[in-house]
C-alpha positions, 0 to 999 in steps of 0.5 A: 366892591361887590360883583354882579355878573362880572361887573363891579357894583359900588358899595352903598355903605362904607366902613372904617375903624379908628381908635376903637370906633367903627364908622358906618356910612350910608352913601347913596345921596342920589336917592337921599340914602333911601332904604333900597334893597342894595343899601339894606344888604350893605348896611346889614353886612357892615353892622355884622362886621362891626359887631364881630370885629374885636377891635371895635368898641363903639359904632357910629352910624351916619350918611352922606349928603344933606339927608341922613335917610329918607325912609323906604325906597318908594320906587322899589315899593311901587306896584305897576298897574296891571302887575300881578306881583307884589312890591318888594319886601325889605325883609332885612330892615327888621333884622337891621333895627334889631342888630342895632337895638340889641348890639352889645356895643354902643351905637351912636347915630350921627345924623348928617341931616334930615330924616324921614319915615323909616330913617327915624326907625334907625335913629330910634334904634341907636343908643345915642342920636346927635343931629345938626339943629338945622335938620327936620323930621317927619313920620310921613307914612300916613300921608302915603296911605301906609303905616309906620309899622316896623319903625314903631317898635323902636320909635315908641320906646323913645318918644313921649306918648303924646308926641308920638300920637301927634307926629305919627298920626299927622305926618307933620314936620318938626325941627331938631329942637322939638326932636330932642324935647320929645326923646327922638334925639340925644342932642341937637347941636350947631352943624359946626359942633356935630363932629365934636359932640359925637367924638365927646360921646364916643370918647366917654363910651370908650372908657367903659368896660365892654361887658359893663356897657353891654349889661348896662344897655340891657338893664336900662331897658329891662329894669323899669318893667320889673316889680321893685322887689324883683328888680332889687333882688336881680340887680343886687345879684348882678352887682355882686357878680360884676364887682368880682368879675375880671373886668370889674377887678381890673377897673377897680385896680386901674382906679386905685393905681391911677392908670387907664383901664386895660380896655381903653384903646391905647392904654 
């Protein structure tokens, strides 16, 4: 626990690690896991721990209760009438989305339920997003007179452009099937299949070489923007380096010898 003036302060984000998978759980169901200053601080701390911990190969981000994340904590953002003070700025939120986006370790979002507004920025930042088919989604910012500014950086890299205009401008609620169709989700599955589906993806990710996974994350995002000739040249160089790398040679040896590679937990 944290302490505040000698009194214990309950963590709003928990962590656990098993078999190379770190699960980071937002646990503030009383306000639907809203992005309060306290929750953001705990979340940033837990993500930094998972990124630094050598035993962690894959990160799973999830929440408790029926809502994954309701977005900004509006109570903290409200300016009281007559007050000369500005609403608190959630300064760590951009850093948190960047930590997830740039993480060399794959991040799987296990949505425990509905997500709104800023919560969708977290969803879009993750490499994989699995949700129950009963979940709903909405970019509600414009209906509050504010703008989905920070989350647009990750969201617009995922969504079909027409769908992005439709839902960011209207604030309309849409279901999990539609979220998968437009690129926000990797999979929408029956609730009883949620954990098995997440385990399926984490299990496959654990079979990949840590360096190879980190580099592949980068090329998925950067290669489409390269001119074809430059892309082919740079990728040929990367391919040659990886085949001769220690990790590449270990993977080839493991395949030839019909054994698990050394980086697979429990091998």
